[in-house]
C-alpha positions in Angstrom: 68.0 67.7 126.6 70.0 70.4 125.0 67.7 73.6 124.9 68.6 74.1 121.2 67.6 70.6 120.3 64.4 70.9 122.3 63.5 74.1 120.4 64.1 72.4 117.0 62.0 69.4 118.0 59.1 71.7 119.0 59.3 73.5 115.7 59.3 70.1 113.9 56.2 69.1 116.0 54.5 72.4 115.0 55.3 71.8 111.3 53.8 68.3 111.3 50.7 69.6 113.2 50.2 72.3 110.5 50.7 69.7 107.7 48.2 67.4 109.3 45.7 70.2 109.7 46.1 71.3 106.1 44.3 68.6 104.0 45.6 70.0 100.7 49.2 69.9 101.9 48.7 66.4 103.1 47.3 65.3 99.8 50.2 66.9 97.9 52.7 65.2 100.2 51.2 61.6 99.9 48.8 61.3 97.0 50.5 63.6 94.5 53.6 61.5 94.0 51.5 58.4 93.7 49.3 59.8 91.0 52.0 61.6 89.1 54.2 58.6 88.8 51.3 56.5 87.7 50.1 58.9 85.0 53.5 60.1 83.8 54.7 56.5 83.8 52.1 55.5 81.3 52.3 58.7 79.3 56.1 59.0 79.1 56.8 56.3 76.6 58.3 56.1 73.1 56.8 52.7 72.3 54.3 52.8 69.4 51.8 49.9 69.1 48.6 49.2 67.3 49.0 52.1 64.9 46.1 52.5 62.5 46.9 51.6 58.9 45.1 52.2 55.6 45.7 49.6 52.9 45.2 49.7 49.1 45.6 46.1 47.8 45.6 46.5 44.0 46.8 42.9 43.6 44.2 41.0 45.7 46.1 37.7 45.5 47.1 35.2 48.3 50.6 36.6 48.2 49.5 40.2 48.7 47.1 39.2 51.5 49.9 37.2 53.2 52.2 40.2 53.0 49.6 42.5 54.5 49.0 40.1 57.4 52.7 40.4 58.3 51.9 44.0 59.3 48.8 43.2 61.4 50.5 40.2 63.0 53.5 42.3 64.1 51.5 44.1 66.9 52.7 47.4 65.6 50.0 48.0 63.1 46.2 47.5 62.9 44.7 47.0 59.5 41.7 49.4 59.9 40.9 50.9 56.5 40.7 49.4 53.0 40.5 51.6 50.0 40.3 50.9 46.2 42.7 53.6 45.0 45.9 55.2 46.3 44.3 58.6 46.0 41.6 57.6 48.5 44.3 57.2 51.1 45.0 60.9 51.3 41.7 61.7 53.0 42.1 59.0 55.6 45.6 60.1 56.6 44.6 63.8 56.5 41.8 63.1 59.0 44.2 61.5 61.3 42.3 58.1 61.1 45.5 56.3 60.0 49.2 57.0 60.6 50.5 54.7 57.9 49.4 53.8 54.4 50.4 50.7 52.4 50.0 50.4 48.7 50.5 46.9 47.1 50.8 47.2 43.3 48.7 45.0 40.9 51.8 43.0 39.7 53.0 42.2 43.2 52.5 38.4 43.1 53.5 38.1 39.5 56.9 39.8 40.2 57.5 37.5 43.2 56.7 34.5 41.0 59.2 35.6 38.4 61.8 36.4 41.1 61.8 40.1 40.3 61.9 43.0 42.6 58.4 44.0 43.8 58.0 47.5 45.1 55.4 48.6 47.6 54.6 52.1 48.7 54.6 53.2 52.3 52.9 56.5 53.3 53.7 57.8 56.8 52.1 60.7 58.6 55.2 62.8 59.4 53.3 65.5 61.4 54.7 63.8 64.5 58.2 63.3 63.4 59.2 61.0 66.2 56.2 58.6 65.9 56.6 58.7 62.1 60.2 57.7 62.1 59.5 54.9 64.6 56.6 53.5 62.4 58.7 53.8 59.3 61.4 51.7 61.1 58.9 49.1 62.1 57.5 48.9 58.5 61.0 48.6 57.0 61.9 45.8 59.4 58.7 43.9 58.5 59.3 44.3 54.7 63.0 43.2 55.1 61.9 40.1 57.1 59.3 39.1 54.5 61.7 39.7 51.7 64.2 37.4 53.3 61.5 34.8 53.8 60.5 34.9 50.2 64.2 34.7 49.1 64.8 31.5 51.1 61.6 29.9 49.8 62.1 30.6 46.2 65.9 30.3 45.8 66.8 26.7 45.0 69.7 25.3 47.0 72.9 24.6 45.2 74.1 20.9 45.4 71.6 20.1 48.1 72.8 22.8 50.4 71.0 25.9 51.7 72.0 29.2 50.1 74.8 31.2 52.0 73.5 34.0 54.1 74.5 36.2 57.0 72.3 36.0 60.2 72.8 38.8 62.8 72.6 37.7 66.4 71.9 40.8 68.4 72.5 41.0 72.1 70.7 43.8 74.0 72.1 44.5 77.4 70.3 46.0 80.4 66.9 46.3 78.7 66.6 43.1 76.6 63.0 43.7 75.6 63.8 47.3 74.6 60.8 48.5 76.7 60.8 52.3 76.8 59.1 52.2 80.3 62.2 50.7 81.8 64.1 53.8 80.7 61.4 56.4 81.2 59.8 55.4 84.5 63.1 55.8 86.5 63.3 59.3 84.9 59.7 60.0 86.0 60.6 58.9 89.5 63.4 61.5 89.6 61.2 64.2 88.1 58.3 63.7 90.4 60.6 63.6 93.4 62.0 67.0 92.5 58.6 68.5 91.8 57.0 67.3 95.1 59.8 68.1 97.5 60.6 71.5 96.0 56.9 72.5 95.9 56.2 71.3 99.5 59.1 73.2 100.9 58.5 76.5 99.0 54.7 76.5 99.7 55.1 75.5 103.3 57.4 78.5 104.1 55.5 81.0 101.9 52.2 80.0 103.6 53.6 80.8 107.0 54.7 84.2 105.8 51.2 84.8 104.4 49.4 83.9 107.6 52.0 85.8 109.8 53.3 82.9 111.9 56.8 83.3 110.4 57.0 86.9 111.7 55.8 85.7 115.1 58.6 83.2 115.3 61.1 85.8 114.3 60.4 88.0 117.3 60.8 85.0 119.7 64.2 84.0 121.3 64.5 81.2 118.6 67.8 81.6 116.8 67.8 81.5 113.0 69.6 78.2 112.6 67.1 76.5 115.0 64.2 77.8 112.9 65.9 76.6 109.7 66.6 73.1 111.0 63.1 72.8 112.5 61.6 73.7 109.2 63.9 71.4 107.1 63.6 68.2 109.1 59.8 67.6 108.5 60.4 68.0 104.7 63.3 65.7 104.8 61.1 63.1 106.5 58.3 63.7 103.9 60.9 63.4 101.2 62.0 60.0 102.5 58.3 58.9 102.4 57.9 60.2 98.9 61.1 58.3 97.8 59.6 55.1 99.2 56.3 55.7 97.3 57.8 56.5 93.9 60.4 53.7 94.1 57.8 51.2 95.1 55.5 52.2 92.2 58.4 51.9 89.7 59.4 48.5 91.0 56.1 46.8 91.8 53.5 48.6 89.6 55.5 49.1 86.4 57.8 46.2 87.1 61.0 48.0 86.2 63.9 45.7 87.1 66.0 47.0 90.1 69.4 45.4 89.5 71.4 47.6 91.9 71.4 48.3 95.6 68.2 49.7 97.0 70.2 51.1 100.0 72.5 52.9 97.6 69.5 54.3 95.7 67.9 55.5 98.9 71.1 57.2 100.1 71.6 59.0 96.8 67.9 59.9 96.6 68.4 61.6 100.0 71.3 63.5 98.6 69.1 64.7 95.7 66.3 65.6 98.1 68.6 67.9 100.0 69.2 69.7 96.7 65.5 70.0 96.0 64.9 71.3 99.5 67.5 74.0 98.9 65.6 74.9 95.7 62.4 75.1 97.6 63.9 77.4 100.2 65.3 79.6 97.5 61.9 79.9 95.8 60.3 80.8 99.1 62.8 83.7 99.7 61.8 85.3 96.4 58.1 84.7 96.5 55.4 86.7 98.2 52.5 84.3 97.7 51.9 80.6 97.1 50.7 81.3 93.6 53.9 83.3 92.9 56.0 80.4 94.4 54.3 77.9 92.1 54.9 80.1 89.0 58.6 80.7 89.8 59.2 77.0 90.5 57.4 76.0 87.3 59.0 78.4 84.8 62.5 78.8 86.3 63.2 75.4 87.7 60.8 72.5 86.7 60.5 73.2 83.0 64.3 74.1 82.3 65.3 71.1 84.4 63.0 68.7 82.6 64.2 69.9 79.1 67.9 70.2 79.9 68.5 67.2 82.1 68.1 64.5 79.5 64.7 63.4 80.7 62.8 64.4 77.5 65.6 65.0 75.0 69.1 63.4 74.6 71.8 65.9 75.8 74.0 64.8 72.9 71.5 66.2 70.4 71.6 69.7 72.0 73.9 72.5 70.8 77.3 72.6 72.4 76.6 75.7 74.4 73.4 74.2 75.9 75.3 71.0 76.7 77.7 72.9 78.9 74.6 74.5 80.6 73.3 71.1 81.5 76.2 70.5 83.9 74.5 73.0 86.2 71.3 70.9 86.4 71.2 68.6 89.4 68.5 66.5 87.8 70.9 65.5 85.1 73.1 63.7 87.5 70.3 62.1 89.5 68.7 60.7 86.3 72.0 59.0 85.4 72.2 57.6 88.9 68.6 56.3 89.2 68.7 54.8 85.7 72.1 53.3 86.3 71.1 51.6 89.6 67.7 50.4 88.2 68.8 49.1 84.8 72.5 48.4 85.0 73.0 47.6 88.6 76.0 49.9 88.9 77.5 51.0 92.2 79.6 53.8 93.6 82.6 52.7 91.5 80.8 53.7 88.4 78.6 56.5 89.7 81.1 58.5 91.7 81.4 61.4 89.1 77.7 61.9 89.2 77.6 61.6 93.0 80.4 64.2 93.4 78.7 66.6 91.0 75.4 66.2 92.7 77.0 66.6 96.2 78.8 69.8 95.1 75.6 71.3 93.5 73.5 70.3 96.5 75.9 71.9 99.1 76.1 75.1 97.0 72.3 75.4 96.5 71.4 74.5 100.0 74.0 76.8 101.5 73.1 79.8 99.4 69.4 79.2 100.0 69.8 78.9 103.8 72.0 82.1 103.9 69.4 84.0 101.9 66.6 82.7 104.1 68.6 83.6 107.2 69.0 87.2 105.9 65.2 87.3 105.5 64.8 86.4 109.2 67.2 89.1 110.5 
């Protein structure tokens, strides 16, 4: 066996022995991605269901009760509170006990009977603007459907034919049920993969510097490139295990459809892992302790990447200057890749711009990190 290869394999064996001895590192390697994908997969959702609603029914007729039931039957609202006066709704919404208020006027049924326009009042808690706008959209849709139903029931047909109307026939591609988990969970997979592999690499190297074993290796005949390869290979293997864990959870736990090639997704995940390993090495070269490594990774990489990659906020909504900045974020391209493979079943023919950008950024980051780490060794 080539002496250089033998040295690298011995360093790899030493790294795995240290990881096996360090129970915390082992837990971070295996359990952390499992728990993070589970928790973030449930938390990262834009779907709003069973929102509490306060109702003031001033009409108290069969028509008003049927109208209110349209809300509770939709699954989006839960009729929790009933009040006698619209002014009593303020306190319920201010306490946060209800997100939506519905006021049915006293002449609701009478206006419907006379084929006049009946107005109802909707009160929405706008403190959470996103949730408020979603609930307002749900409520508007329910009112529109009920209004169309009343129109068809009360309008007499002309000459024995049904009244003319336009019926939309929407077709939703890639995510027919419009489930936010199908969009968010693949993003969570990419985010967790970045956090785990970057953290493991940086902490593993910084820990060796803290306990002095890195300095001991530096005075041996081991050449810098042998040490670098020996330290990277274990984390590449751990990264492959983490890829398997997070993809399995997304597919079998959250039942996100995987319409593309699993082999392509594995290969491109490996390309992304090389980028995150480079980030981990970079963090280790500018950190003197594990706590410092965690803070640097958190504030200079994880948070900016999460906010600027399109995971939490659409890039198109950002200022133009910030949009240009997002082209430097590797997570942006991997999010497009993983969501495209999961939901759209796209292949290299559609993903090559993202793959090329991710490859270029990965090579640059990994090369600069290795060169900086090598200077630290000499």
